[in-house]
C-alpha positions as CSV (number, residue, x, y, z in Angstrom):
1,M,-32.1,23.0,70.4
2,I,-33.0,25.7,67.8
3,K,-34.9,29.0,69.2
4,K,-36.6,31.8,67.5
5,G,-36.1,35.6,68.6
6,V,-36.7,38.8,68.5
7,V,-33.5,41.6,68.5
8,K,-34.4,43.2,71.5
9,E,-31.5,45.5,71.3
10,A,-28.5,46.1,68.7
11,H,-24.5,47.7,69.6
12,K,-21.5,47.4,67.9
13,E,-20.8,44.2,70.0
14,Y,-23.4,42.5,70.6
15,I,-27.2,42.1,70.3
16,I,-30.3,41.3,73.4
17,V,-32.6,39.1,71.6
18,Q,-35.9,37.7,72.8
19,V,-36.9,34.5,72.6
20,D,-40.3,32.9,71.7
21,K,-41.2,30.3,74.4
22,K,-41.8,27.1,73.8
23,T,-43.9,25.7,70.4
24,S,-46.4,24.6,73.6
25,C,-46.6,27.5,75.2
26,G,-46.3,29.7,72.5
27,H,-49.0,28.7,70.3
28,C,-52.1,29.6,73.8
29,K,-53.0,32.7,72.7
30,T,-54.0,33.5,76.6
31,C,-50.0,35.8,76.8
32,T,-50.2,39.4,75.9
33,E,-47.8,40.7,73.3
34,D,-45.2,41.2,75.7
35,G,-45.9,37.7,78.1
36,K,-45.4,35.4,74.8
37,F,-41.5,35.8,75.3
38,S,-40.1,33.6,78.0
39,E,-36.2,34.7,78.9
40,E,-33.1,36.8,76.7
41,F,-29.6,36.7,75.6
42,V,-26.3,38.7,75.4
43,I,-24.7,37.6,72.3
44,K,-22.1,38.2,71.0
45,T,-21.5,39.5,68.1
46,K,-20.1,41.7,65.5
47,R,-23.3,41.2,62.9
48,N,-25.2,43.3,62.3
49,F,-28.6,43.1,62.9
50,K,-31.6,45.3,63.3
51,V,-34.5,46.7,66.1
52,G,-37.3,44.0,66.0
53,E,-35.9,41.4,63.1
54,T,-36.3,37.3,63.2
55,I,-33.7,35.3,63.8
56,E,-32.3,32.2,65.1
57,I,-30.2,30.4,67.7
58,E,-28.1,27.7,68.2
59,I,-27.0,26.0,71.4
60,S,-25.7,22.5,70.7
61,D,-27.2,19.4,72.8
62,N,-23.9,19.2,74.8
63,S,-23.9,23.2,75.9
64,L,-27.1,21.7,77.5
65,L,-26.1,19.0,78.8
66,K,-23.3,21.0,80.8
67,F,-25.7,23.7,81.4
68,G,-28.1,21.0,83.0
69,A,-25.5,19.3,85.0
70,L,-23.2,22.3,87.0
71,I,-27.5,23.6,87.5
72,Y,-29.4,20.4,88.3
73,I,-26.2,17.8,89.1
74,I,-22.8,19.5,91.0
75,P,-25.6,21.3,93.7
76,I,-26.5,18.2,94.4
77,L,-23.3,16.3,94.5
78,F,-22.1,19.5,97.5
79,L,-25.1,18.3,99.4
80,F,-23.7,15.2,99.7
81,V,-20.0,15.6,99.7
82,G,-21.4,18.3,102.9
83,Y,-22.6,15.9,104.2
84,F,-20.0,14.1,104.6
85,I,-17.2,16.2,105.3
86,G,-19.5,16.4,108.5
87,G,-19.1,13.1,109.2
88,L,-15.5,13.5,108.5
89,I,-14.8,15.9,111.5
90,G,-17.1,14.0,113.7
91,L,-20.6,16.2,113.3
92,S,-23.4,15.1,115.7
93,E,-26.2,14.6,112.5
94,G,-28.6,17.6,112.9
95,K,-24.9,19.4,111.9
96,K,-24.5,16.9,109.4
97,I,-27.8,18.2,107.5
98,L,-27.0,21.6,108.7
99,L,-23.8,21.2,106.9
100,S,-25.2,19.6,103.8
101,F,-27.9,22.3,102.6
102,L,-24.8,25.3,103.6
103,S,-22.5,24.0,101.3
104,M,-25.6,23.2,98.8
105,V,-26.5,26.8,99.0
106,A,-22.7,27.9,98.4
107,C,-22.5,26.0,95.4
108,F,-25.9,27.7,94.4
109,Y,-24.2,31.1,95.2
110,G,-21.2,30.1,93.1
111,I,-22.9,29.3,90.2
112,H,-24.4,32.9,90.6
113,I,-21.6,34.4,90.5
114,F,-19.8,32.7,87.7
115,D,-22.9,33.0,86.0
116,K,-23.0,37.3,87.2
117,F,-19.4,37.4,85.8
118,F,-18.3,34.3,83.3
119,G,-22.0,33.3,81.4
120,A,-22.8,36.7,79.2
121,Y,-19.0,35.8,77.8
122,I,-19.7,31.4,77.8
123,L,-22.0,31.8,76.9
124,S,-21.9,34.1,73.6
125,K,-19.4,31.3,72.9
126,K,-21.9,28.5,72.6
127,I,-24.5,29.8,70.0
128,T,-24.4,30.1,67.2
129,I,-26.2,32.8,65.1
130,R,-28.5,31.6,61.8
C-alpha cells in the first residue's frame, strides 16, 4: 500500500507524517484543509525532511495482513478461548459468556498497551519512504 502524506514535524531522528484520506474520500472537497488528512505516522529516519514536504510511504501487504490479524482476528480467538476455558472449569452459561467477553476486552487492552510502547517502533520498521 502506498500513501501520500505531508511532513507535519521534522526532528533529528524521526518525522511525523499526516497521510491523505483514501482517494474516494479525499476528492469530495467538503472537508476543510485540515480535514483532508486521516492519520499520522511517526517514522524513525535519519534522512532530513522539511516541514510541509510531500512524501510517499509504503507499507508492505504482508505487514498489513499481520496488523489486521492482530487487531481483528486475535480478539475473536480470545473470545472463543475464554468461552472454552469457562466450560472447562465448569462455569454456568452466563458466566462463560461473561468470561469470553472479558478475555476479548483483555486482549484489546493488551494490544493497546503493546501499541503504546512498541507500536511506533514496529511500524517505523515496516514503512519505506519513497
